N, C-alpha and C positions, 0 to 999 in steps of 0.2 A: 619901403624896404621891410619895415617891421610887419606890415600887414601880410606881405608875401611869406615871411618867415613863419608867422602864426598859421597861415593857411597850409603851409607844408607840414607843420607839426600835427595839425588836425587831421590831415590826410593820412599820415603814417599811423596815428592812433586808431583811426577808423579801420585800417587794414589789419592792425595787430590785435584789435579787441576780440574778434572771434577766436583767434589762436589762444589768447590769454585765458579766455573763459574756458576753452576746451581743456587747458592744462590744469585748471582748478579742480580739486576733489568735488565730486557731485554730492551735495548734501541737501537734505530736505528741510533742515532747520539748524539753528545755531548750536544745538546739542550734539551734532555729528551723527544723527541717525541716517541709515542708508536710504537713499532715494528709492522710489518704487521700481525703477529700472534695475537697480542693483539687487533689490530683493527678488525680483523676478528671475534674474540670472542665477542667483544663489539657489533659489528654490528649484529651478529647472535642473541645475547641476546635481543637487542632492537627489532629486527624483530619479534622474537618469542613473546615478550611482547605485541607488538601492534596487531599482528594477533590474539592473544588469545582472545581479547575482541573487535574485529571489527565485525560489523553486516552489511550484505548486504541487502538492502531493494529495491526490484523491484517496481518502482513507476508509470511508464507509460509515456505517451507523454509529451513533454516538455511544451506544452501549457495547459495541463490539471490540474485540481484542485488536484488530488492525488499527483502529483509530488511536488506541492507547500506545501501540508500538510506534505509530507515526509521530505522536507527540513526544515520545522519548527520543526518537531519532532527531527531531527538531532541536531538542534541548542540547544534545551532545555535539551536533555539528554546527551549532550557531556560532557565527563569527562576525557579528555586527553587520556592517554594510558589505563585507566580503562574502557572506553567505547567510541567507535567511530562508528557512523552510516554513511554508504555510500549510499545515495539515487541514484538509477540507472534509467536512461532513457531507456524505452523500446518502443515497438510498440503499446502498449495499454493494457487494463485490462485483456484480454485473454492471451496475451504474458506474463504478470506478473505471472500468474499461471503456465504457461509453464516454466518460469525461476525458479520459486520456486521448481518445481518438478525435473527439470533436470539440471539446471545450477549450476556449482560449485561456492561457495562463496555467494549464495543467501540464506538468513535465513528467511526473511520476504517478504511479498508482499501486495500490496493494490489491491484488486480485486472487481469486481461486483459479487455478490453471485451466479448469474446464470451462471458464467463462468465454474462452475463445470459440467454443463450439457454436455459440449463438450468432457469431459474426461470419461463419464460414460461407454463408450464402451471399450476404450483402457486401462483405469484404473478403473475396476468395483468397487473397494473398495476405490475410491477417497476420501471419507469422513473420512476414517481412516488415511489418509496421511496428511490431512490439518486440523488445529485447528485455532480458531479465538481468537484474543486478544481484539479487539474493533469493535463495529459497529460504523463506523465513521460518516456517514451521509446518508440520503436517496436520491436517484436520482429519482425524480418523472417522471412518463410517461406523456408526453404532446402530445396529438394527435390534431393538429391544422388544421382545414379544411376550405374550401371555403363555401360560403353561400348556394350553392345548395346541399351540403352534409348534410344530416339530421341524419344519424346514421352510425354505423360501416359497415353494409352491403352495404351501398351506395359506399363504397370504393373499392369493389371487381372489379378487372379488370382495375382500374384507377392507375395513377402515384402517388406514395407516396415516399417521400424522407426520407432516414435514415442517413443523414450526411455522412461524409467521412469515409472510412474504417479505423479501429483502434479505433474509438470512441465508447462510450457506446451505442449510438443509433444504430450504424451500426451492433453491435453484438446482443444486447438484443432486439432491435426493431423487426427484422424478427422472432426471437424466440417467442416473445409475440404474434405477428400476426399469427404465425403458430398455437399457442395454441387457439387463437380466431377463427381459421378456415377461415381466411381472405386471399384470393389469390389475391395479388395486383401486379402491375408493379413496382418493386423496383428500386429506383435510389440511388446512393451514391455520391452526389455532395455536396459542401459546402452549409450549410443551408442558408447563406445570398443570394446565387444565387437562391436556390429553393424558398425562400420567394418572390423574385421578380417574378419568374415564376408563383407563386400562384396568385399574383395580376393580372397577364395577363390572367389567366385561363388556363395556360399550365401545372399546377401541382395541383392535388386535395388536397393533404395534406402533412404536414411535421411532422415527429416524433422526438421530443426532449426527451432525457432521461438524466436529469441533475437536480441539486437542484434548486428549485424555490426560488425567482422569476427569470425568464429569461428576460434579458435586451431587447431582440427583441420584446417581447410582452408588456413590461412595457412602453417602449419609442416609439414603433412603432405606427403609425396612421393607423387604419384599418377600412375599410368601414363596415357598419352594416351587420351582417350576418356571418362574420368571427367568428369562435368560437372553443372551445375545446369540444371534444366528451367524454362522460363518459365511463368508463370501470369498470364493476362490479368485485369486488374481490370475488372469489369463490374457490372451491377445486382444480381447475386446476392451481392455482397460489400458493398454500400453501407450496410447496417445497422450493422455493427460494425468494418469494416476500412478501411484506407487503401492507396492505391497506393504501390509502392516499387520500387526497382531494386537489382540487384547489379552492381557495376562492376569493371573491371580494377584500379582503385585499392584495392578491397576485397580482391580475390583475384588478384593478378598471375600466379600459377602456373596458375590454372584458367580465367581469363577474359582473352581477348586482344582488346582494343580494341572490345569490344561492351558493350551494356547489356542485362541480362537482366531483363525485367519480372517482378515478383512482387507480393505484397501484404504488408502488415504488420498485426500485432495491436497496437493501442495498449495500453501498460501505464499504468494510470490510478490516481491517488490520488482515492478517492471517500469521501463521507460519507453517513451515513444522513440522510434529509431531515427533520431534527428541526424541530418547530414553532418558528417565529420567536419569539424572546424566552425560550424555555425555557433551563434551565441547560445542557442538552446542546448546544443551538444556540450559546449564548454561549461554551462551551468551544472548539467548532470554529471559531467566528468569531475568537476570540483567537489560536488556532493559525494560522489563515489569515493574519491580519495580521502575526504574527511571521515566518512562513515567507516570505511574499511580500516583506516588507520586508528580510529578511536573505538572500534567495536568492543574492545576490552573494558571500556568505561561503562558499557551497557550490561556487562556480565557480572555485576556486583549487586549487593543488597540495595533495595530501593527501586530497582527496575524490574520489569516483568521477567519472571523466571524463564520464559521461553528463550531469552537471549543467550542463556547458558548452553543451549543445544544448537545454536546457529553455527553452521559450518560454511565459511565463506566460499569453499570450493564445491559445495553441493550443487548438482546440476538440476535442471528442470526439464521434464519430458517435452519435446516438441518445440523448444524455443532456443534461440542463440543468445549468448551472453552479450551484454552491452560492451562494446569494444574497450572503453576505458577501464571497465571492471576486469576484463580479461588481461589487459596490459598490466594492471596493478598486481594481479596474481602471478603473472609471469615474472615481474620484477622481484617479487618476494621470493619466488622459487630460485632465482639466480643468486639471491643473497644467502640462501641456506648453504652452510658448509657441506661439501660432498662427504658422504659416509665413507669411512675407511673400509 
């Protein structure tokens, strides 16, 4: 009898043992450290959480204004695991668009609007793949010439510098000159070297495409006759460019009481046109909401002065606005009290 009873007890314990063990906390040692399986689970959850709301922003050359603006945006919209922006150094504004189209992990990019021109052949419907959030700032065209150059046609066949490869001038400058029908001897050397060559008569002109005022023209001492050439805005520039002017207030030593017509290349924050409702769309939508809501934090001392001129409602030639950005603006418009 006793033997049978003991046998039954052992049988029950054998059945319950796995259940009992399964109910015990999984520990790797007596100190209560998580077991490898727990660590793996926690690590995977954290990894998933962070990646779900991380946004890659292709920003450009390390010395350029776009990368600085990208870093400042990242600071202001940062929300821990709820939103993390990674500014990415690239080879320049055209490379930024290339990264947006083809590189994994890139959701946003800062580009010059005319960078789209390079993709018209390989991606005929390029404008359907790219939408804009913000027109960040204009980069004005500066064509600075020697005294003997009186008009654009005088530059034909002469040496004109477009700065180093990867810069806005190196890409947009030749494109603009092509539209103007100007066949010049192009050089791509640092502008500070080219300006010295200009003084010696070895270079006819330099082309800057950047936000005014340019330090080299504000602080530099130039002999009489050195000047900026006007460029008229007409239908050949309507697809990517905007009209602009250079004034005495910008360059008091070079412009005397006149306004010199030119054009500007919009520098734009763009997104890939992610499918509505997708995770990538939701990331950019959250970024848009944070950025638009907090843009006033960027318009104070300590941040790039360009933020003070940013208009959230400014449009970009040839591109549609990212849907979440358009919806944000419409919500704000409905909140505005009606004028009496």
